[in-house]
C-alpha positions as CSV (number, residue, x, y, z in Angstrom):
1,M,0.0,0.0,0.0
2,L,1.0,3.6,-0.3
3,A,-0.8,6.4,1.7
4,A,0.5,9.9,2.3
5,G,-0.7,12.7,4.6
6,Y,0.4,16.3,5.3
7,N,-0.9,18.4,8.2
8,P,1.4,21.4,8.6
9,S,-0.8,23.1,11.3
10,Q,-0.4,20.0,13.6
11,M,2.9,18.4,12.5
12,G,4.8,21.1,10.7
13,D,6.4,20.6,7.3
14,I,6.4,16.8,7.5
15,L,5.0,14.4,4.8
16,V,4.0,11.1,6.3
17,V,4.1,8.1,4.0
18,I,2.6,4.9,5.2
19,L,3.4,1.5,3.6
20,H,2.4,-1.0,6.2
21,Q,0.3,-1.4,9.4
22,D,2.2,-0.8,12.6
23,T,3.8,-3.8,14.2
24,K,4.8,-4.5,17.8
25,Q,8.5,-4.1,17.2
26,Q,9.5,-0.8,15.5
27,S,12.8,0.9,14.9
28,V,13.7,4.3,13.5
29,K,16.6,5.6,11.4
30,I,17.1,9.3,10.6
31,N,19.4,10.7,8.0
32,K,19.3,13.9,5.9
33,N,15.7,14.8,6.9
34,V,14.4,11.4,6.0
35,V,13.0,9.2,8.8
36,K,12.6,5.5,8.1
37,I,10.3,3.4,10.3
38,F,10.7,-0.3,10.1
39,D,10.3,-3.7,11.8
40,P,13.8,-5.1,12.2
41,K,12.5,-8.6,13.1
42,Q,10.1,-9.0,10.1
43,K,12.4,-6.8,7.9
44,I,9.4,-4.7,6.8
45,T,9.5,-1.0,6.1
46,L,6.5,0.5,7.7
47,G,6.8,4.0,6.3
48,F,8.8,7.3,6.0
49,N,8.5,10.7,7.4
50,F,10.0,13.4,5.2
51,L,11.1,16.5,7.2
52,D,11.1,19.9,5.5
53,A,8.9,18.1,2.9
54,S,8.0,21.2,1.0
55,H,11.6,21.6,-0.1
56,V,11.3,18.2,-1.8
57,L,7.8,18.7,-3.1
58,P,7.1,22.5,-3.4
59,D,3.5,21.8,-4.4
60,L,2.7,20.7,-0.9
61,K,2.5,24.4,0.2
62,G,-1.2,25.2,1.0
63,K,-2.3,21.6,1.1
64,N,-3.7,19.6,4.0
65,G,-4.8,16.0,4.5
66,E,-4.3,13.1,2.2
67,I,-1.8,13.7,-0.6
68,H,-2.2,11.8,-3.9
69,L,1.4,11.4,-5.0
70,T,2.1,11.6,-8.7
71,N,4.9,9.7,-10.4
72,D,7.0,12.8,-10.4
73,D,6.4,13.2,-6.7
74,L,7.5,9.6,-6.1
75,S,10.6,10.2,-8.2
76,K,11.6,13.2,-6.0
77,L,10.9,11.3,-2.8
78,N,12.8,8.3,-4.0
79,Q,15.8,10.5,-4.7
80,A,15.6,11.9,-1.2
81,I,15.5,8.3,0.2
82,K,18.5,7.4,-1.9
83,N,20.4,10.5,-0.8
84,A,19.7,9.5,2.8
85,G,21.4,6.2,2.3
86,F,18.3,3.9,2.3
87,N,17.7,1.3,-0.3
88,D,13.8,1.5,-0.4
89,Q,11.9,2.7,-3.3
90,L,8.3,4.0,-3.2
91,K,5.9,2.7,-5.9
92,Q,2.4,3.7,-6.9
93,D,-0.4,1.6,-5.4
94,P,-2.7,0.8,-8.3
95,I,-5.4,-0.8,-6.1
96,P,-8.4,1.4,-5.6
97,R,-9.0,1.8,-1.8
98,F,-12.6,3.3,-2.0
99,V,-15.0,1.1,-4.0
100,V,-18.7,0.5,-4.5
101,G,-19.8,-2.4,-2.3
102,Y,-23.0,-4.4,-2.0
103,V,-24.3,-5.6,1.4
104,K,-25.1,-9.2,0.8
105,T,-26.1,-10.0,4.4
106,C,-26.6,-8.0,7.5
107,K,-27.2,-9.4,11.0
108,Q,-27.2,-8.1,14.6
109,H,-23.9,-8.1,16.5
110,P,-24.4,-10.6,19.4
111,D,-22.8,-8.3,21.9
112,S,-24.0,-4.8,20.8
113,S,-27.4,-3.4,20.0
114,K,-25.8,-0.7,17.8
115,L,-23.5,-2.8,15.6
116,K,-24.4,-4.9,12.6
117,I,-22.2,-7.6,11.0
118,T,-22.3,-7.5,7.2
119,Q,-20.9,-9.6,4.4
120,T,-20.2,-7.1,1.8
121,E,-19.1,-7.7,-1.8
122,I,-16.3,-5.4,-3.1
123,D,-14.1,-5.4,-6.2
124,G,-13.1,-8.6,-7.9
125,G,-16.2,-10.4,-6.6
126,K,-14.5,-10.6,-3.1
127,T,-16.7,-10.6,-0.1
128,V,-15.4,-9.2,3.2
129,Q,-16.9,-9.0,6.7
130,I,-17.4,-5.5,7.9
131,V,-18.9,-4.5,11.2
132,S,-20.9,-1.3,11.0
133,G,-22.6,1.1,13.4
134,S,-24.6,2.8,10.7
135,P,-28.3,3.0,11.9
136,N,-29.5,2.6,8.3
137,M,-27.5,-0.6,7.6
138,K,-29.4,-3.4,6.0
139,Q,-29.1,-6.1,3.4
140,G,-29.3,-5.3,-0.3
141,I,-27.9,-1.8,-0.4
142,K,-25.0,-0.4,-2.4
143,V,-22.5,1.5,-0.3
144,V,-19.0,3.1,-0.3
145,V,-16.4,0.8,1.2
146,A,-13.1,2.0,2.5
147,K,-10.9,-1.0,2.1
148,V,-8.0,-2.0,4.3
149,G,-5.2,0.4,3.6
150,A,-7.5,3.3,2.7
151,M,-6.8,6.8,4.2
152,M,-9.9,8.6,5.2
153,P,-10.1,12.4,4.6
154,N,-9.4,13.0,8.3
155,G,-6.1,11.0,8.0
156,L,-7.4,7.8,9.7
157,I,-6.0,4.6,8.1
158,I,-8.4,1.7,7.8
159,W,-6.8,-1.5,9.2
160,P,-8.2,-4.9,10.1
161,S,-9.8,-4.7,13.5
162,K,-12.2,-6.3,16.0
163,L,-15.3,-4.6,17.2
164,K,-16.7,-6.2,20.3
165,G,-14.7,-9.3,19.5
166,V,-15.9,-9.6,15.8
167,E,-13.4,-9.2,13.0
168,S,-13.9,-6.3,10.6
169,N,-12.0,-5.8,7.4
170,G,-12.9,-2.3,6.0
171,M,-15.4,0.4,6.7
172,I,-18.7,1.3,5.2
173,C,-18.7,5.0,5.0
174,A,-21.1,7.9,5.6
175,G,-21.2,10.8,3.3
176,Y,-19.8,13.2,5.9
177,E,-16.9,10.9,6.7
178,L,-16.0,11.1,3.0
179,R,-16.3,14.9,3.3
180,I,-18.6,15.1,0.3
181,P,-20.1,18.6,0.0
182,G,-23.8,18.7,0.9
183,A,-23.7,15.3,2.7
184,P,-25.8,15.0,5.9
185,Q,-23.7,15.6,9.0
186,H,-25.0,12.6,11.0
187,P,-24.2,8.9,11.2
188,G,-25.6,6.6,8.5
189,A,-24.1,4.8,5.5
190,L,-24.2,6.6,2.2
191,I,-26.6,4.5,0.2
192,L,-25.8,4.6,-3.5
193,P,-28.3,4.4,-6.4
194,D,-28.6,1.2,-8.3
195,S,-26.9,2.8,-11.3
196,Y,-23.5,2.3,-9.4
197,K,-21.7,-0.8,-10.3
198,V,-20.4,-3.1,-7.5
199,G,-16.6,-3.1,-7.4
200,E,-16.0,0.0,-9.4
201,P,-13.8,2.7,-7.8
202,F,-15.8,5.4,-6.0
203,D,-15.6,8.7,-7.8
204,F,-15.3,11.5,-5.2
205,K,-15.5,14.2,-7.9
206,T,-19.0,13.3,-9.1
207,A,-20.3,12.3,-5.7
208,T,-21.7,15.8,-5.0
209,K,-24.6,15.1,-7.4
210,L,-25.9,12.6,-4.8
211,F,-26.9,15.5,-2.5
212,K,-28.4,18.0,-5.1
């Protein structure tokens, strides 16, 4: 995976690039304004922090939140990684992280009156179990699914989790969680029209028409 975030008001001029979920054992190496976070036991690079990031990517100025890195951005960041003496190389992640899903089944969580356990079809015909607290959750609806590895507009990364002891692999999103203009500002899954195709990437740019 590849997710990048930039929040200068809270963190200063630091670009955070996440490649893998946190592990129990983590180490850090810093050189030439590049911070590498890794698991020495599993030999996994978890991510990088680029200090003074706007000097590497001048277009960061004025931006906040998730950053969609272009191939040119990756080339510049990879050069910074190389200059810092690290062997890693960042690569584009072609897998869509926000897709149209279809709730195939929905049942009550055995230990929570507010949670529902769904079996939701996503891209490639794959079905995943997602626990949802949306009050309008039900079988037979099309929804927006943030898959494992997705970065929400608020910077939250979606990882596999357990809710009240039940495994959940993804998140069924509300309109306000996706920060879609005009979306209701209260809990509830964004239910998509039947014209949306299950498994296709969710298009944020055209989503505003849902609330006109």
